[in-house]
C-alpha positions as CSV (number, residue, x, y, z in Angstrom):
1,M,-44.4,-191.2,-192.7
2,E,-46.0,-190.9,-195.8
3,K,-44.4,-188.4,-198.4
4,T,-47.1,-185.8,-198.3
5,K,-46.6,-185.4,-194.6
6,F,-42.9,-185.0,-194.7
7,E,-43.5,-182.3,-197.3
8,E,-46.2,-180.6,-195.2
9,L,-43.2,-180.5,-192.5
10,V,-40.7,-179.0,-195.0
11,G,-43.3,-176.2,-195.9
12,Q,-43.9,-175.2,-192.2
13,S,-40.0,-174.9,-191.9
14,L,-39.7,-172.7,-194.7
15,K,-42.5,-170.5,-193.2
16,K,-40.4,-169.9,-190.1
17,I,-37.5,-168.7,-192.3
18,P,-37.4,-164.7,-191.6
19,Y,-38.6,-162.9,-194.8
20,R,-35.2,-160.9,-195.2
21,F,-33.9,-164.3,-196.2
22,L,-36.4,-165.7,-198.2
23,K,-36.9,-162.6,-200.4
24,K,-33.3,-163.0,-201.4
25,M,-33.5,-166.8,-202.5
26,A,-34.1,-166.4,-206.2
27,N,-34.5,-169.3,-208.5
28,I,-34.4,-172.3,-206.0
29,A,-36.3,-175.3,-205.8
30,I,-37.0,-177.3,-202.8
31,I,-37.0,-181.1,-203.4
32,V,-38.0,-184.3,-201.5
33,Q,-36.3,-187.5,-201.9
34,E,-36.3,-190.7,-200.5
35,E,-32.4,-191.3,-200.4
36,P,-29.3,-189.5,-202.3
37,T,-28.1,-191.0,-205.4
38,E,-24.5,-192.4,-205.2
39,F,-23.6,-189.2,-207.3
40,Q,-24.8,-186.9,-204.8
41,K,-23.1,-188.8,-201.9
42,E,-19.7,-188.9,-203.8
43,K,-20.1,-185.1,-204.5
44,S,-21.0,-184.4,-200.8
45,G,-18.4,-186.4,-199.5
46,Y,-20.8,-188.7,-197.8
47,S,-19.8,-192.0,-200.1
48,S,-18.7,-194.2,-197.7
49,L,-19.5,-192.2,-194.2
50,G,-21.9,-190.5,-192.4
51,S,-25.9,-190.2,-193.5
52,L,-26.9,-187.2,-195.9
53,L,-29.9,-185.5,-194.6
54,G,-29.9,-182.5,-197.1
55,L,-27.8,-181.3,-200.1
56,Y,-27.6,-177.9,-201.9
57,E,-26.9,-178.0,-205.6
58,G,-26.2,-174.8,-207.3
59,V,-24.4,-171.6,-207.6
60,P,-23.9,-170.0,-204.4
61,Q,-25.2,-166.3,-204.7
62,I,-21.7,-164.7,-204.1
63,Q,-20.1,-166.6,-207.1
64,R,-23.0,-165.6,-209.3
65,G,-22.8,-163.5,-212.4
66,Y,-25.5,-163.1,-214.9
67,Y,-28.2,-165.3,-213.5
68,N,-31.3,-164.8,-215.9
69,R,-32.6,-168.1,-217.0
70,A,-30.5,-170.1,-215.3
71,I,-31.4,-173.8,-214.2
72,P,-32.6,-173.4,-211.1
73,D,-30.7,-174.2,-207.6
74,K,-32.0,-177.2,-205.7
75,I,-32.2,-178.0,-202.1
76,T,-33.0,-181.7,-201.5
77,F,-34.3,-183.4,-198.4
78,F,-33.6,-187.0,-198.0
79,Q,-36.3,-188.3,-196.3
80,N,-35.4,-191.8,-194.9
81,N,-32.2,-190.6,-193.7
82,I,-34.1,-187.6,-191.5
83,E,-36.3,-190.0,-190.2
84,E,-33.6,-192.6,-189.3
85,A,-32.0,-189.9,-187.5
86,A,-34.7,-188.9,-185.8
87,N,-35.7,-192.4,-184.9
88,N,-39.0,-191.6,-186.7
89,D,-40.3,-189.2,-183.7
90,E,-42.1,-186.5,-185.6
91,E,-40.8,-183.9,-183.3
92,K,-37.4,-184.4,-183.8
93,I,-38.1,-184.8,-187.2
94,K,-39.4,-181.5,-187.4
95,Q,-36.1,-180.0,-185.5
96,I,-33.9,-181.8,-188.1
97,I,-35.7,-180.5,-191.0
98,E,-35.5,-177.0,-189.6
99,E,-31.7,-177.4,-189.3
100,T,-31.2,-178.5,-192.3
101,I,-33.0,-176.0,-194.4
102,W,-31.0,-173.2,-192.6
103,H,-27.7,-175.3,-193.2
104,E,-28.5,-175.7,-196.8
105,I,-29.9,-172.0,-197.2
106,G,-26.2,-170.9,-195.7
107,H,-24.6,-172.8,-198.5
108,H,-26.9,-171.0,-201.0
109,F,-25.6,-167.9,-199.8
110,G,-22.1,-169.1,-199.9
111,L,-21.6,-169.0,-196.2
112,E,-18.5,-171.2,-194.7
113,E,-19.3,-173.9,-192.7
114,K,-18.6,-172.3,-189.3
115,E,-20.7,-169.2,-190.0
116,I,-23.6,-171.5,-191.0
117,Q,-23.6,-173.3,-187.6
118,K,-23.6,-169.9,-185.8
119,R,-26.7,-168.9,-188.0
120,I,-28.5,-171.9,-187.1
121,Q,-28.4,-170.9,-183.6
122,V,-29.1,-167.5,-183.9
123,K,-32.2,-168.6,-185.7
124,K,-33.9,-170.2,-182.7
125,P,-35.5,-167.2,-181.7
126,F,-37.8,-167.1,-185.1
127,S,-38.6,-170.7,-184.7
128,E,-39.5,-171.1,-180.8
129,K,-42.9,-169.5,-181.2
130,N,-45.9,-171.1,-182.7
131,M,-47.2,-169.6,-186.2
132,I,-50.6,-167.6,-185.4
133,S,-53.4,-166.7,-187.8
134,L,-54.4,-163.5,-189.2
135,E,-57.7,-163.8,-187.2
136,E,-55.6,-164.2,-183.8
137,F,-53.5,-161.4,-184.9
138,K,-56.8,-159.5,-185.1
139,Q,-57.6,-160.0,-181.8
140,L,-55.0,-157.5,-180.6
141,D,-56.1,-154.3,-180.1
142,L,-53.0,-152.0,-181.0
143,R,-53.5,-148.4,-180.4
144,I,-51.4,-144.8,-180.1
145,A,-51.5,-143.4,-176.7
146,A,-49.9,-140.4,-175.5
147,I,-47.9,-140.1,-172.1
148,L,-49.4,-137.8,-169.7
149,K,-47.5,-138.6,-166.7
150,A,-44.4,-140.6,-165.9
151,E,-42.9,-141.3,-162.6
152,K,-40.6,-143.9,-161.1
153,V,-42.2,-147.0,-159.4
154,E,-41.0,-146.8,-155.6
155,G,-38.2,-149.5,-154.7
156,T,-37.1,-150.1,-158.2
157,D,-34.6,-149.1,-160.6
158,K,-36.1,-149.4,-164.0
159,L,-40.3,-149.6,-163.6
160,L,-42.1,-146.5,-164.5
161,A,-45.7,-145.8,-163.7
162,L,-47.3,-144.3,-167.0
163,E,-50.5,-142.4,-167.2
164,I,-51.6,-142.4,-170.7
165,D,-54.2,-141.1,-173.0
166,L,-56.1,-143.4,-175.1
167,G,-58.1,-141.1,-176.7
168,G,-60.8,-140.0,-174.3
169,E,-59.8,-142.8,-171.9
170,K,-57.0,-142.5,-169.3
171,R,-55.1,-145.6,-168.0
172,Q,-52.1,-146.5,-166.0
173,L,-49.2,-148.9,-167.6
174,I,-46.3,-150.0,-165.6
175,A,-43.2,-150.4,-168.0
176,G,-39.6,-151.5,-167.3
177,I,-38.1,-148.5,-169.3
178,G,-36.7,-146.4,-166.6
179,Q,-33.1,-146.8,-166.8
180,Q,-33.3,-146.0,-170.8
181,Y,-35.5,-143.0,-170.2
182,P,-36.0,-140.5,-167.6
183,P,-39.5,-139.7,-166.6
184,E,-39.6,-136.3,-167.6
185,L,-38.4,-136.6,-171.3
186,L,-41.7,-139.1,-171.7
187,I,-44.1,-136.5,-171.3
188,G,-46.1,-136.0,-174.4
189,K,-44.4,-138.7,-176.1
190,K,-46.6,-141.3,-178.3
191,I,-46.3,-144.9,-177.9
192,V,-47.9,-148.1,-179.3
193,V,-49.7,-149.9,-176.8
194,V,-51.8,-153.2,-176.4
195,A,-54.9,-151.9,-175.2
196,N,-56.7,-155.3,-174.9
197,L,-54.1,-156.9,-172.5
198,E,-55.7,-158.4,-169.2
199,P,-54.5,-155.9,-166.3
200,K,-51.9,-156.9,-164.0
201,E,-50.7,-155.9,-160.4
202,I,-47.0,-155.3,-160.3
203,K,-45.0,-153.9,-157.5
204,G,-48.6,-153.0,-156.1
205,K,-49.6,-151.1,-158.9
206,L,-52.1,-152.0,-161.5
207,S,-50.7,-151.9,-165.2
208,E,-54.2,-151.7,-167.7
209,G,-52.2,-152.7,-170.8
210,M,-48.5,-153.0,-172.1
211,L,-46.5,-150.5,-174.4
212,L,-44.3,-152.1,-177.3
213,A,-40.7,-151.7,-177.4
214,V,-37.7,-153.5,-179.2
215,D,-35.3,-155.3,-177.4
216,S,-31.9,-154.4,-178.0
217,D,-28.5,-154.4,-176.7
218,Q,-28.7,-151.0,-175.2
219,G,-32.2,-152.1,-173.7
220,P,-35.9,-151.4,-174.8
221,I,-36.4,-149.0,-177.4
222,L,-39.9,-147.5,-177.7
223,L,-41.8,-147.8,-180.9
224,V,-43.3,-144.6,-181.9
225,P,-45.3,-143.3,-184.6
226,E,-43.5,-141.4,-187.5
227,G,-45.9,-138.9,-188.2
228,E,-48.4,-137.2,-186.0
229,V,-51.7,-139.1,-184.9
230,P,-54.3,-138.6,-182.3
231,P,-54.4,-140.8,-179.2
232,G,-56.6,-143.9,-179.4
233,S,-55.4,-144.2,-183.3
234,K,-56.2,-148.1,-184.0
235,I,-53.0,-149.5,-185.8
236,K,-54.0,-152.3,-188.4
């Protein structure tokens, strides 16, 4: 693989790192190198065994003091070793790059190896979805809706049929929030909905959109506007 293509894959993997991590990665350089030097292998304990895929060199954040004007920390990807480990399969190369960047970022933050491996597993939900463009995102019609009526869908434990006001237009939504939200407490509540989702029949009832909620350990938590906004307000 050409180095420019490999660097492009590294860049794509960095875009999948959640912003809450990236914004804390100050003064750090990302390097692509064909192979590790003997010094780098010895420093990492790979002088005789194993294949070094990536390397963090610097001062972990938990050990830093005054850091102004310091030499940048460095994360190096070793292209030949990664390609060999992936048997030159591009999809496997992408996977190894993503796991390597998480591993070395863990060292940058001063995490222990066991904690790093745990984080590598946790990160998967952030990287399994394909990136979309701004234009694709703009195709979503996100709006504020007011709940006018709410009732249990017969024969189910968690489905509610909601009648909503989208600003002069009434619609029905079917939502799986009945175990967290009693119907009577939803009347008048403002919610966020995807207004241009293709209608779908659920349990014999037509759902004309989808409300947005956070998936938590306690179940879905509705997204609601902080201030008073009229039904139909568009979210940008």
